DRENLO-236884 format. One record per residue (C-alpha): residue number from 1; residue in three letters; x, y, z. Coordinates in nm, 4 decimals. Layout:
% DRENLO-236884
{rec NUM,ALA,{X,Y,Z}}
...
% end
This chain:
% DRENLO-236884
{rec 1,MET,{1.6404,4.4357,0.7716}}
{rec 2,GLU,{1.3708,4.2186,0.9324}}
{rec 3,LEU,{1.4562,3.9427,1.1766}}
{rec 4,PHE,{1.2662,3.6144,1.2068}}
{rec 5,PHE,{1.0664,3.7048,1.5191}}
{rec 6,ASN,{0.7820,3.4727,1.4251}}
{rec 7,VAL,{0.9521,3.1358,1.3879}}
{rec 8,VAL,{0.6866,2.8604,1.4014}}
{rec 9,SER,{0.6956,2.4837,1.4428}}
{rec 10,THR,{0.6819,2.2159,1.1758}}
{rec 11,GLU,{0.3349,2.1150,1.2971}}
{rec 12,LYS,{0.2059,2.4716,1.2715}}
{rec 13,VAL,{0.3187,2.5004,0.9095}}
{rec 14,LEU,{0.1527,2.1681,0.8250}}
{rec 15,GLU,{-0.1658,2.2913,0.9934}}
{rec 16,ILE,{-0.1590,2.5995,0.7692}}
{rec 17,VAL,{-0.0952,2.3781,0.4666}}
{rec 18,GLN,{-0.4183,2.1911,0.5457}}
{rec 19,SER,{-0.6152,2.5164,0.5180}}
{rec 20,PHE,{-0.5653,2.5130,0.1414}}
{rec 21,GLY,{-0.8442,2.3011,-0.0049}}
{rec 22,PRO,{-0.8241,2.0707,-0.3070}}
{rec 23,LEU,{-0.8454,2.2189,-0.6535}}
{rec 24,GLU,{-1.1636,2.1969,-0.8579}}
{rec 25,PRO,{-1.2562,1.8652,-1.0236}}
{rec 26,GLU,{-1.2245,1.7915,-1.3919}}
{rec 27,THR,{-1.3282,1.4951,-1.6052}}
{rec 28,ILE,{-1.0593,1.3137,-1.8022}}
{rec 29,VAL,{-1.0493,1.0008,-2.0164}}
{rec 30,LEU,{-0.9516,0.6738,-1.8515}}
{rec 31,ASP,{-0.6247,0.6465,-2.0459}}
{rec 32,ASP,{-0.4979,0.9673,-1.8800}}
{rec 33,ALA,{-0.6082,0.8842,-1.5247}}
{rec 34,LEU,{-0.3041,0.6970,-1.3902}}
{rec 35,ASP,{-0.1879,0.8478,-1.0563}}
{rec 36,ARG,{-0.4706,1.1015,-1.0574}}
{rec 37,VAL,{-0.6933,1.1496,-0.7512}}
{rec 38,LEU,{-1.0615,1.0615,-0.7699}}
{rec 39,ALA,{-1.2839,1.3632,-0.7002}}
{rec 40,GLU,{-1.6004,1.1649,-0.6235}}
{rec 41,PRO,{-1.6813,0.8022,-0.5464}}
{rec 42,VAL,{-1.7452,0.5656,-0.8352}}
{rec 43,THR,{-2.0419,0.3287,-0.8164}}
{rec 44,SER,{-2.0798,0.0321,-1.0441}}
{rec 45,PRO,{-2.3300,0.0738,-1.3300}}
{rec 46,GLU,{-2.3637,-0.3039,-1.3674}}
{rec 47,ASP,{-2.2853,-0.6425,-1.2207}}
{rec 48,LEU,{-1.9335,-0.7711,-1.2839}}
{rec 49,PRO,{-1.9282,-1.0249,-1.4276}}
{rec 50,PRO,{-2.2705,-0.9798,-1.5855}}
{rec 51,PHE,{-2.3124,-1.3576,-1.6297}}
{rec 52,PRO,{-2.2060,-1.6780,-1.4470}}
{rec 53,ARG,{-1.8498,-1.7373,-1.5658}}
{rec 54,SER,{-1.6280,-2.0450,-1.5522}}
{rec 55,THR,{-1.2887,-2.0102,-1.3839}}
{rec 56,VAL,{-1.1486,-2.3321,-1.5347}}
{rec 57,ASP,{-1.1498,-2.5415,-1.8501}}
{rec 58,GLY,{-1.3850,-2.8368,-1.8113}}
{rec 59,TYR,{-1.7540,-2.9213,-1.8133}}
{rec 60,ALA,{-2.0494,-2.7159,-1.6941}}
{rec 61,VAL,{-2.2759,-2.9367,-1.4819}}
{rec 62,ARG,{-2.5534,-2.9366,-1.2256}}
{rec 63,ALA,{-2.3680,-2.9861,-0.8955}}
{rec 64,ARG,{-2.6318,-3.2235,-0.7598}}
{rec 65,ASP,{-2.5675,-3.4608,-1.0532}}
{rec 66,THR,{-2.2090,-3.5126,-0.9279}}
{rec 67,PHE,{-2.2884,-3.5847,-0.5622}}
{rec 68,GLY,{-2.1093,-3.9025,-0.4535}}
{rec 69,GLY,{-1.8826,-3.9046,-0.7592}}
{rec 70,SER,{-1.5327,-4.0473,-0.7005}}
{rec 71,GLU,{-1.2568,-4.2303,-0.8843}}
{rec 72,GLN,{-1.4016,-4.5603,-0.7645}}
{rec 73,MET,{-1.7581,-4.4682,-0.8561}}
{rec 74,PRO,{-1.7695,-4.1786,-1.1049}}
{rec 75,ALA,{-2.0873,-4.0012,-1.2044}}
{rec 76,LEU,{-2.1892,-4.0569,-1.5667}}
{rec 77,LEU,{-2.3210,-3.7546,-1.7589}}
{rec 78,HIS,{-2.4413,-3.7009,-2.1140}}
{rec 79,ILE,{-2.2578,-3.4328,-2.3151}}
{rec 80,ALA,{-2.5287,-3.1918,-2.4272}}
{rec 81,GLY,{-2.3013,-2.9663,-2.6334}}
{rec 82,ASP,{-2.0056,-2.7285,-2.6456}}
{rec 83,ILE,{-1.9881,-2.3657,-2.5328}}
{rec 84,GLY,{-1.7324,-2.1397,-2.7016}}
{rec 85,MET,{-1.5824,-1.8157,-2.5775}}
{rec 86,ALA,{-1.8129,-1.5141,-2.6064}}
{rec 87,GLU,{-2.1042,-1.7463,-2.6810}}
{rec 88,GLU,{-2.4364,-1.7909,-2.5062}}
{rec 89,ALA,{-2.5573,-2.1497,-2.5009}}
{rec 90,GLU,{-2.8756,-2.2041,-2.6977}}
{rec 91,PHE,{-2.9726,-2.4942,-2.4745}}
{rec 92,GLU,{-3.0584,-2.5418,-2.1081}}
{rec 93,LEU,{-2.8731,-2.8072,-1.9130}}
{rec 94,GLY,{-3.1073,-3.0792,-1.7936}}
{rec 95,PRO,{-3.0687,-3.3562,-1.5345}}
{rec 96,GLY,{-2.7661,-3.5779,-1.6010}}
{rec 97,GLU,{-2.6197,-3.3444,-1.8642}}
{rec 98,ALA,{-2.2881,-3.1596,-1.9056}}
{rec 99,ALA,{-2.1436,-2.9109,-2.1555}}
{rec 100,ARG,{-1.7822,-2.8462,-2.2518}}
{rec 101,ILE,{-1.6760,-2.4952,-2.1432}}
{rec 102,PRO,{-1.3495,-2.2935,-2.1526}}
{rec 103,THR,{-1.2093,-2.0670,-1.8815}}
{rec 104,GLY,{-1.4141,-1.7473,-1.8911}}
{rec 105,GLY,{-1.7031,-1.9129,-2.0712}}
{rec 106,MET,{-2.0672,-1.8353,-1.9901}}
{rec 107,LEU,{-2.2513,-2.1132,-1.8094}}
{rec 108,PRO,{-2.5643,-2.2433,-1.9820}}
{rec 109,ARG,{-2.8993,-2.2116,-1.8118}}
{rec 110,GLY,{-2.9477,-2.4887,-1.5556}}
{rec 111,ALA,{-2.5743,-2.5262,-1.4746}}
{rec 112,ASP,{-2.4382,-2.4214,-1.1360}}
{rec 113,ALA,{-2.0838,-2.5641,-1.1287}}
{rec 114,VAL,{-1.7890,-2.6546,-1.3510}}
{rec 115,VAL,{-1.5813,-2.9682,-1.3122}}
{rec 116,MET,{-1.2144,-2.9278,-1.4036}}
{rec 117,ALA,{-1.1039,-3.1224,-1.7090}}
{rec 118,GLU,{-0.8623,-3.3356,-1.5035}}
{rec 119,TYR,{-1.1550,-3.4766,-1.3008}}
{rec 120,SER,{-1.3394,-3.5883,-1.6133}}
{rec 121,HIS,{-1.2886,-3.8692,-1.8628}}
{rec 122,ALA,{-1.4685,-3.8996,-2.1941}}
{rec 123,LEU,{-1.5935,-4.2516,-2.2560}}
{rec 124,ASP,{-1.7053,-4.1597,-2.6056}}
{rec 125,GLY,{-1.8325,-3.8491,-2.7821}}
{rec 126,GLN,{-2.1551,-3.8555,-2.5834}}
{rec 127,THR,{-2.0687,-3.9600,-2.2268}}
{rec 128,ILE,{-1.8179,-3.8510,-1.9609}}
{rec 129,GLU,{-1.7178,-3.9797,-1.6208}}
{rec 130,ILE,{-1.6941,-3.7257,-1.3360}}
{rec 131,SER,{-1.4618,-3.8430,-1.0554}}
{rec 132,LYS,{-1.5243,-3.5526,-0.8161}}
{rec 133,SER,{-1.8268,-3.4394,-0.6203}}
{rec 134,LEU,{-1.8938,-3.0656,-0.6681}}
{rec 135,THR,{-2.0659,-2.8054,-0.4536}}
{rec 136,PRO,{-2.2968,-2.5435,-0.6066}}
{rec 137,TRP,{-2.1034,-2.2605,-0.7779}}
{rec 138,GLU,{-1.7706,-2.4411,-0.7520}}
{rec 139,ASN,{-1.5266,-2.3034,-1.0138}}
{rec 140,VAL,{-1.7801,-2.0356,-1.1075}}
{rec 141,ILE,{-1.7858,-1.6591,-1.0579}}
{rec 142,GLN,{-2.1506,-1.5631,-1.0128}}
{rec 143,PRO,{-2.3049,-1.2454,-1.1589}}
{rec 144,GLY,{-2.2074,-0.9504,-0.9386}}
{rec 145,GLU,{-1.9710,-1.1614,-0.7267}}
{rec 146,ASP,{-1.6752,-0.9422,-0.8268}}
{rec 147,VAL,{-1.8664,-0.6124,-0.8256}}
{rec 148,ALA,{-2.2395,-0.5665,-0.7668}}
{rec 149,LEU,{-2.4642,-0.3147,-0.9404}}
{rec 150,GLY,{-2.4678,0.0090,-0.7368}}
{rec 151,GLN,{-2.1685,-0.0890,-0.5242}}
{rec 152,THR,{-1.9148,0.1851,-0.4438}}
{rec 153,VAL,{-1.6013,0.0442,-0.6004}}
{rec 154,ILE,{-1.3526,0.3307,-0.5513}}
{rec 155,GLY,{-1.3823,0.6029,-0.2885}}
{rec 156,LYS,{-1.3254,0.9748,-0.3223}}
{rec 157,GLY,{-0.9596,1.0664,-0.2744}}
{rec 158,ALA,{-0.8228,0.7373,-0.4055}}
{rec 159,VAL,{-0.5047,0.7617,-0.6095}}
{rec 160,LEU,{-0.5786,0.5696,-0.9275}}
{rec 161,ARG,{-0.3333,0.2867,-0.9887}}
{rec 162,ALA,{-0.3205,0.0426,-1.2777}}
{rec 163,GLN,{-0.5580,-0.1952,-1.0971}}
{rec 164,GLU,{-0.8227,0.0747,-1.0412}}
{rec 165,LEU,{-0.8027,0.1688,-1.4081}}
{rec 166,GLY,{-0.8534,-0.1962,-1.4997}}
{rec 167,LEU,{-1.1626,-0.2140,-1.2790}}
{rec 168,LEU,{-1.3077,0.1007,-1.4367}}
{rec 169,ALA,{-1.2404,-0.0399,-1.7818}}
{rec 170,GLY,{-1.4151,-0.3637,-1.6850}}
{rec 171,LEU,{-1.7208,-0.1625,-1.5823}}
{rec 172,GLY,{-1.7243,0.0320,-1.9080}}
{rec 173,ILE,{-1.6384,0.3630,-1.7388}}
{rec 174,ARG,{-1.4384,0.5752,-1.9831}}
{rec 175,ASN,{-1.4587,0.9212,-1.8241}}
{rec 176,VAL,{-1.3240,0.9759,-1.4731}}
{rec 177,PRO,{-1.3831,1.2709,-1.2338}}
{rec 178,VAL,{-1.0504,1.3722,-1.0779}}
{rec 179,PHE,{-0.9057,1.6721,-0.8978}}
{rec 180,ARG,{-0.7143,1.9055,-1.1248}}
{rec 181,ARG,{-0.3365,1.8744,-1.1113}}
{rec 182,PRO,{-0.1651,2.1661,-0.9333}}
{rec 183,ARG,{0.0210,2.4109,-1.1548}}
{rec 184,VAL,{0.3528,2.5173,-1.0024}}
{rec 185,ALA,{0.5632,2.8089,-1.1250}}
{rec 186,ILE,{0.9306,2.8106,-1.0249}}
{rec 187,LEU,{1.1928,3.0833,-1.0349}}
{rec 188,SER,{1.5340,3.1349,-0.8783}}
{rec 189,THR,{1.6695,3.4692,-0.7622}}
{rec 190,GLY,{2.0226,3.5969,-0.7242}}
{rec 191,ASP,{2.2794,3.7997,-0.9172}}
{rec 192,GLU,{2.5217,3.5100,-0.8724}}
{rec 193,LEU,{2.3118,3.2575,-1.0678}}
{rec 194,VAL,{2.3522,3.1461,-1.4292}}
{rec 195,SER,{2.1522,2.8794,-1.6116}}
{rec 196,PRO,{2.2832,2.5195,-1.6143}}
{rec 197,GLY,{2.3958,2.5541,-1.9758}}
{rec 198,GLU,{2.6186,2.8563,-1.9103}}
{rec 199,THR,{2.9760,2.8804,-1.7870}}
{rec 200,PRO,{2.9850,3.0644,-1.4524}}
{rec 201,GLY,{3.1978,3.3749,-1.4230}}
{rec 202,ALA,{3.3822,3.4945,-1.1148}}
{rec 203,GLY,{3.1609,3.4514,-0.8076}}
{rec 204,GLN,{2.8809,3.2887,-1.0077}}
{rec 205,VAL,{2.7218,2.9438,-0.9755}}
{rec 206,ARG,{2.4828,2.7436,-1.1894}}
{rec 207,ASP,{2.1185,2.7333,-1.0852}}
{rec 208,ILE,{2.0529,2.3969,-0.9204}}
{rec 209,ASN,{1.7296,2.4630,-0.7359}}
{rec 210,SER,{1.5046,2.5288,-1.0353}}
{rec 211,VAL,{1.5865,2.1881,-1.1807}}
{rec 212,THR,{1.5615,2.0110,-0.8439}}
{rec 213,LEU,{1.2332,2.1744,-0.7415}}
{rec 214,ALA,{1.0806,2.1156,-1.0850}}
{rec 215,ALA,{1.1670,1.7454,-1.0698}}
{rec 216,LEU,{1.0277,1.7121,-0.7166}}
{rec 217,SER,{0.7090,1.8937,-0.8206}}
{rec 218,ARG,{0.6561,1.6666,-1.1210}}
{rec 219,GLN,{0.7220,1.3658,-0.9001}}
{rec 220,ALA,{0.4412,1.4929,-0.6756}}
{rec 221,GLY,{0.2049,1.5089,-0.9745}}
{rec 222,ALA,{0.2206,1.8813,-1.0529}}
{rec 223,LEU,{0.2450,2.0619,-1.3846}}
{rec 224,VAL,{0.5548,2.2831,-1.3815}}
{rec 225,PHE,{0.6262,2.6225,-1.5388}}
{rec 226,ASP,{0.9868,2.7431,-1.5355}}
{rec 227,LEU,{1.0067,3.1210,-1.4989}}
{rec 228,GLY,{1.3855,3.1249,-1.5249}}
{rec 229,LEU,{1.6275,3.3426,-1.3278}}
{rec 230,VAL,{1.5676,3.6844,-1.1729}}
{rec 231,ARG,{1.8342,3.9253,-1.0546}}
{rec 232,ASP,{1.8280,4.0789,-0.7071}}
{rec 233,ASP,{1.5885,4.3587,-0.7940}}
{rec 234,PHE,{1.2497,4.4302,-0.6364}}
{rec 235,GLU,{1.0686,4.5335,-0.9556}}
{rec 236,ALA,{1.2099,4.2463,-1.1616}}
{rec 237,LEU,{1.1117,3.9940,-0.8952}}
{rec 238,LYS,{0.7640,4.1414,-0.8565}}
{rec 239,CYS,{0.7108,4.1321,-1.2346}}
{rec 240,LYS,{0.8083,3.7633,-1.2546}}
{rec 241,THR,{0.6018,3.6793,-0.9466}}
{rec 242,THR,{0.2936,3.8414,-1.0978}}
{rec 243,GLU,{0.3548,3.6569,-1.4249}}
{rec 244,GLY,{0.3826,3.3227,-1.2479}}
{rec 245,LEU,{0.0662,3.3703,-1.0444}}
{rec 246,GLU,{-0.1368,3.4402,-1.3580}}
{rec 247,SER,{-0.1144,3.0731,-1.4582}}
{rec 248,ALA,{-0.0043,2.8840,-1.1464}}
{rec 249,ASP,{-0.1720,2.7683,-0.8261}}
{rec 250,MET,{0.1588,2.7771,-0.6402}}
{rec 251,LEU,{0.4740,2.9823,-0.6852}}
{rec 252,LEU,{0.8137,2.8685,-0.5571}}
{rec 253,ILE,{1.0856,3.1331,-0.5303}}
{rec 254,SER,{1.4277,2.9947,-0.4494}}
{rec 255,GLY,{1.6673,3.2360,-0.2790}}
{rec 256,GLY,{1.5998,3.5774,-0.1338}}
{rec 257,SER,{1.4067,3.4473,0.1677}}
{rec 258,SER,{1.6689,3.5272,0.4311}}
{rec 259,VAL,{1.7325,3.8596,0.6063}}
{rec 260,GLY,{2.0020,4.0073,0.3837}}
{rec 261,ALA,{1.9758,4.3633,0.2584}}
{rec 262,ARG,{1.9163,4.2383,-0.0975}}
{rec 263,ASP,{1.6615,3.9654,-0.0136}}
{rec 264,PHE,{1.3406,4.1053,-0.1625}}
{rec 265,THR,{1.1094,3.8029,-0.1477}}
{rec 266,LEU,{0.9176,3.9065,0.1643}}
{rec 267,SER,{0.8686,4.2618,0.0331}}
{rec 268,VAL,{0.7376,4.1306,-0.2976}}
{rec 269,PHE,{0.4966,3.8950,-0.1215}}
{rec 270,ARG,{0.3606,4.1825,0.0859}}
{rec 271,SER,{0.3046,4.3892,-0.2276}}
{rec 272,LEU,{0.0802,4.1266,-0.3905}}
{rec 273,PRO,{-0.2948,4.1945,-0.4008}}
{rec 274,ASP,{-0.4993,4.0342,-0.1218}}
{rec 275,SER,{-0.1814,3.8875,0.0289}}
{rec 276,GLU,{-0.1195,3.7522,0.3777}}
{rec 277,ILE,{0.2124,3.6371,0.5218}}
{rec 278,LEU,{0.1358,3.3043,0.6880}}
{rec 279,VAL,{0.4858,3.1888,0.7802}}
{rec 280,HIS,{0.8102,3.3841,0.8174}}
{rec 281,GLY,{1.0627,3.1421,0.9588}}
{rec 282,VAL,{1.0322,2.7778,1.0660}}
{rec 283,SER,{1.2070,2.6017,1.3537}}
{rec 284,ILE,{1.3836,2.3476,1.1320}}
{rec 285,SER,{1.7384,2.2935,1.0130}}
{rec 286,PRO,{1.8128,2.3208,0.7307}}
{rec 287,GLY,{1.5363,2.5514,0.6065}}
{rec 288,LYS,{1.4734,2.8094,0.8789}}
{rec 289,PRO,{1.4363,3.1136,0.6437}}
{rec 290,THR,{1.1189,2.9800,0.4797}}
{rec 291,ILE,{0.8308,3.2100,0.3864}}
{rec 292,LEU,{0.4734,3.1112,0.3014}}
{rec 293,ALA,{0.2145,3.3620,0.1886}}
{rec 294,ARG,{-0.1357,3.3452,0.0498}}
{rec 295,THR,{-0.2592,3.5677,-0.2310}}
{rec 296,GLY,{-0.6237,3.4972,-0.2974}}
{rec 297,ALA,{-0.6545,3.1186,-0.3153}}
{rec 298,LYS,{-0.2936,3.0745,-0.4281}}
{rec 299,SER,{0.0206,3.0031,-0.2275}}
{rec 300,VAL,{0.3646,3.1559,-0.2692}}
{rec 301,TRP,{0.6730,3.0081,-0.1072}}
{rec 302,GLY,{1.0061,3.1729,-0.0384}}
{rec 303,ILE,{1.2595,2.8914,-0.0155}}
{rec 304,PRO,{1.6226,2.9112,0.1010}}
{rec 305,GLY,{1.8821,2.9162,-0.1746}}
{rec 306,HIS,{2.0917,2.6266,-0.0434}}
{rec 307,VAL,{1.9876,2.3168,-0.2344}}
{rec 308,ALA,{1.9775,2.0963,0.0774}}
{rec 309,SER,{1.7520,2.3462,0.2533}}
{rec 310,ALA,{1.5300,2.3755,-0.0531}}
{rec 311,MET,{1.4907,1.9992,-0.0804}}
{rec 312,VAL,{1.4087,1.9554,0.2887}}
{rec 313,VAL,{1.1518,2.2364,0.2778}}
{rec 314,PHE,{0.9938,2.0781,-0.0287}}
{rec 315,MET,{0.9703,1.7286,0.1187}}
{rec 316,VAL,{0.8488,1.8435,0.4616}}
{rec 317,PHE,{0.6046,2.1203,0.3607}}
{rec 318,ILE,{0.5552,2.1733,-0.0121}}
{rec 319,ARG,{0.4883,1.8133,-0.1060}}
{rec 320,PRO,{0.2148,1.7912,0.1615}}
{rec 321,MET,{0.0598,2.1088,0.0179}}
{rec 322,LEU,{0.0660,1.9603,-0.3326}}
{rec 323,ASN,{-0.1034,1.6542,-0.1828}}
{rec 324,VAL,{-0.3775,1.8772,-0.0393}}
{rec 325,LEU,{-0.4282,2.0586,-0.3705}}
{rec 326,SER,{-0.4384,1.7245,-0.5537}}
{rec 327,GLY,{-0.6921,1.5755,-0.3117}}
{rec 328,LYS,{-0.4434,1.3268,-0.1636}}
{rec 329,PRO,{-0.3868,1.2661,0.2072}}
{rec 330,THR,{-0.1293,1.5126,0.3428}}
{rec 331,THR,{0.0634,1.2171,0.4816}}
{rec 332,ASP,{0.1252,1.0683,0.1367}}
{rec 333,ASP,{0.5062,1.0537,0.1256}}
{rec 334,GLY,{0.5155,0.9879,-0.2449}}
{rec 335,PRO,{0.6129,0.6827,-0.4475}}
{rec 336,PHE,{0.8876,0.5697,-0.2100}}
{rec 337,GLY,{0.7266,0.6111,0.1331}}
{rec 338,ARG,{0.9056,0.5684,0.4645}}
{rec 339,ILE,{1.1378,0.2949,0.5831}}
{rec 340,SER,{1.2024,0.1837,0.9408}}
{rec 341,ALA,{1.5737,0.1624,1.0157}}
{rec 342,ARG,{1.8237,0.1508,1.3027}}
{rec 343,LEU,{2.0570,0.4452,1.3444}}
{rec 344,SER,{2.4253,0.3565,1.2959}}
{rec 345,ARG,{2.5669,0.6208,1.5325}}
{rec 346,ASN,{2.4764,0.8863,1.7865}}
{rec 347,LEU,{2.3441,1.2165,1.6500}}
{rec 348,ALA,{2.3501,1.5346,1.8561}}
{rec 349,SER,{2.0873,1.8042,1.8073}}
{rec 350,ALA,{1.9974,2.1414,1.9561}}
{rec 351,GLN,{1.6643,2.1593,2.1351}}
{rec 352,GLY,{1.4053,2.3967,1.9963}}
{rec 353,ARG,{1.4249,2.2991,1.6307}}
{rec 354,ASP,{1.3598,1.9934,1.4146}}
{rec 355,ASP,{1.6776,1.8708,1.2465}}
{rec 356,PHE,{1.6488,1.6786,0.9203}}
{rec 357,ILE,{1.9549,1.4612,0.8704}}
{rec 358,ARG,{2.0546,1.3032,0.5399}}
{rec 359,VAL,{2.1221,0.9299,0.5653}}
{rec 360,ARG,{2.2286,0.6366,0.3542}}
{rec 361,LEU,{2.0412,0.3088,0.3881}}
{rec 362,ALA,{2.2213,-0.0240,0.4184}}
{rec 363,ARG,{2.0481,-0.3603,0.4249}}
{rec 364,GLU,{2.1650,-0.5980,0.6980}}
{rec 365,SER,{2.0408,-0.9394,0.8056}}
{rec 366,ASP,{1.8152,-0.7931,1.0740}}
{rec 367,GLY,{1.6812,-0.4983,0.8727}}
{rec 368,TRP,{1.7761,-0.1540,0.7435}}
{rec 369,VAL,{2.0477,0.0636,0.8955}}
{rec 370,ALA,{2.0458,0.4442,0.8562}}
{rec 371,ILE,{2.3971,0.5857,0.8184}}
{rec 372,PRO,{2.4252,0.9660,0.8516}}
{rec 373,VAL,{2.5799,1.1440,0.5535}}
{rec 374,LEU,{2.8215,1.3990,0.6922}}
{rec 375,GLY,{2.8996,1.7266,0.5174}}
{rec 376,LYS,{2.8045,2.0909,0.4997}}
{rec 377,SER,{2.4419,2.1747,0.4176}}
{rec 378,GLY,{2.5276,2.3458,0.0896}}
{rec 379,LEU,{2.6949,2.0420,-0.0678}}
{rec 380,ILE,{2.4890,1.8873,-0.3490}}
{rec 381,SER,{2.7062,1.5735,-0.3351}}
{rec 382,THR,{2.5677,1.4868,0.0090}}
{rec 383,LEU,{2.2160,1.4847,-0.1368}}
{rec 384,VAL,{2.3240,1.2527,-0.4164}}
{rec 385,GLU,{2.4763,1.0176,-0.1610}}
{rec 386,ALA,{2.1689,1.0272,0.0645}}
{rec 387,ASP,{1.8849,0.7758,0.0418}}
{rec 388,GLY,{1.6550,0.9622,0.2775}}
{rec 389,LEU,{1.5947,1.2041,0.5626}}
{rec 390,VAL,{1.5635,1.1393,0.9366}}
{rec 391,ARG,{1.3887,1.3888,1.1630}}
{rec 392,ILE,{1.5277,1.4684,1.5073}}
{rec 393,ASP,{1.2432,1.6209,1.7068}}
{rec 394,ARG,{1.2963,1.9670,1.8561}}
{rec 395,ASN,{1.2115,1.8362,2.2035}}
{rec 396,THR,{1.5106,1.6008,2.2123}}
{rec 397,GLU,{1.8848,1.6574,2.2292}}
{rec 398,GLY,{1.9617,1.3941,1.9703}}
{rec 399,LEU,{1.9316,1.0278,1.8840}}
{rec 400,TYR,{2.1382,0.7306,1.9928}}
{rec 401,GLU,{2.3035,0.4491,1.8031}}
{rec 402,GLY,{2.0514,0.1697,1.7584}}
{rec 403,ASP,{1.7451,0.3950,1.7876}}
{rec 404,GLU,{1.4580,0.3012,1.5558}}
{rec 405,VAL,{1.3982,0.5872,1.3108}}
{rec 406,GLN,{1.1594,0.6550,1.0243}}
{rec 407,VAL,{1.3460,0.7434,0.7047}}
{rec 408,LEU,{1.1674,0.9538,0.4449}}
{rec 409,ASN,{1.2844,0.7551,0.1446}}
{rec 410,LEU,{1.4216,0.9584,-0.1467}}
{rec 411,ARG,{1.5073,0.6657,-0.3746}}
{rec 412,HIS,{1.3217,0.3929,-0.5607}}
% end
């Protein structure tokens, strides 16, 4: 039986996580690019808009023809014609002329401003009064004002949101270079486990971690492969591990990472080709018996069997690694981010390890309050009740009521 002689800090594990580079790029169609990470910067192939465009309904004019115009002394202009949507005017606007134009319409040659309809009054079908003096390019978006030809519009590493996709569509870009999504294989070990659809026998429990880890992995943008359950047997675990690594970039094994006589995860990791044990124990609670190994360019994780430990290890270490593989910043906390809150009570902690405490969040008049969720680490109900996690640093002996804390938010 091997003890955890090599327990390392949270920061050391995150440093190791950074050593895994992003996956190779691939090109996908724009419709599939939401939440993907850009693998190279995008430069604009054209000006946007490509023509001078009105931002209001009204009349296209030459700004200098309206100088001095007011309600008391309006400028009088001749209506030279109408401009429809998606039409290019066949005429050029001359001195003292105006043309009706809708929002989004293309200005005719010679025009450099648009007067809003409410500042105009038609005297007849040929003449209008303009009761406002305009400056050049007022109520007009000039060519390239939104995006200029050759401009870098989205940088490498950007997570593509709806607004970035809209910009790419506006520039006519249909194919997008992104980093490949990580493929994660998940299996749970233990003679005591049965699948969620089965009725447990004496001493058995349903497998929670496979479902939880799969959901967290998908939330982080990964593609997930469920390898099912494996009994406490070296050969069976090695066979499933080898199978998972054939298709996955990362393998998560839940259970079997501790120091019990039937915990085979470390032995299996050591038996893999070109393998290196990078981490064997982390100074955190819950989650100390965590293993990280490298086999070739792939990572394999041995995660504690307790669901609370597994979730903490995922949020603190595995999600950052998925960020690295996806090309995201390691510090990306996911869709929910972090929330500043005041602690509702004192929390004691042992020096020498980072404690991750489950908390509920309550909104008060002066901000958020973090309320510790009390209960044993193996209770799934405490995770359901929790809104987030608070870290107590290993160099402190706890936190005090009223302390400002950063809550890793686990809810929408």
